[in-house]
N, C-alpha and C positions, 0 to 999 in steps of 0.2 A: 504494500500500500504506500503510495507516495503522497507527500504533502504538497499542496498547491503553493504557488508563489504567494497568494493572498494569505494562506495559512502560515507560511514562514514569516511573512511580514507581521502578522498579528502576534506570533510568538515572540518575535524580536521586539515589538513594541511593549509587550507585557514584561519581558526581561528588563528592558530599559527603564520602565516605570518602577519596577521593583528595585532595581539597582539604585535609582535616584532616591527612593524612599529610605533605603538602608544607609546610603551615604550621608543623608541629612540628619541622621539620628545622633544624639549626644554620645551614646555609647561607642559608635563607630569613630567619632572624632577623638574621643579619649583613647581608644585603641591605637589610632594612627599617631597620636601624640606620643604614646608610650614607645611605639616602634621607632619613630623618628628620634626620640630621646635616647633610646638604646643604641641606635646607629651612630649618633653623635658621640656618645660615650665610647663606643668601640673605636671610632676614628681617633679620639683623643688618646686612647690607650695605645693604638697602633703608632701614632706619632711619637709618643713617649718611648716606645720600644725601638723604633727606628733611630731616634736620637741617642739612645743608650748604645745601640750597635755601632752607630757612627763614632761615638766617643771612644768606644773600645777599639775600633779599627784605627783611629788616630793615635791612640796610646801604643798600639802594636807597631805602627809605622815609626813613631818617635823612638821607641825602644830599639827597633831594628837599625835605625840610622845611628843611634848612639853606640850600639854594639859594633856596627860597621866601622865607625870612626875610631873606636877603641882598638879594634883589631888592626887597623891600618897604621896606628901610631906606634 
């Protein structure tokens, strides 16, 4: 059994109206705010981790240069 184009259109409209009703609820907005907040916290944690790795790499390079200069002297 196939659904006609008009039937598909009607189903699409019903889904669209239902989606709009859900999106406009306060609970959905609170949920979205929590998800965005968690994403921002994760971004901050990732930036802190990258900064730590960067500092460790700079320390390793500085130590290698020092050891190299010490070996050449």
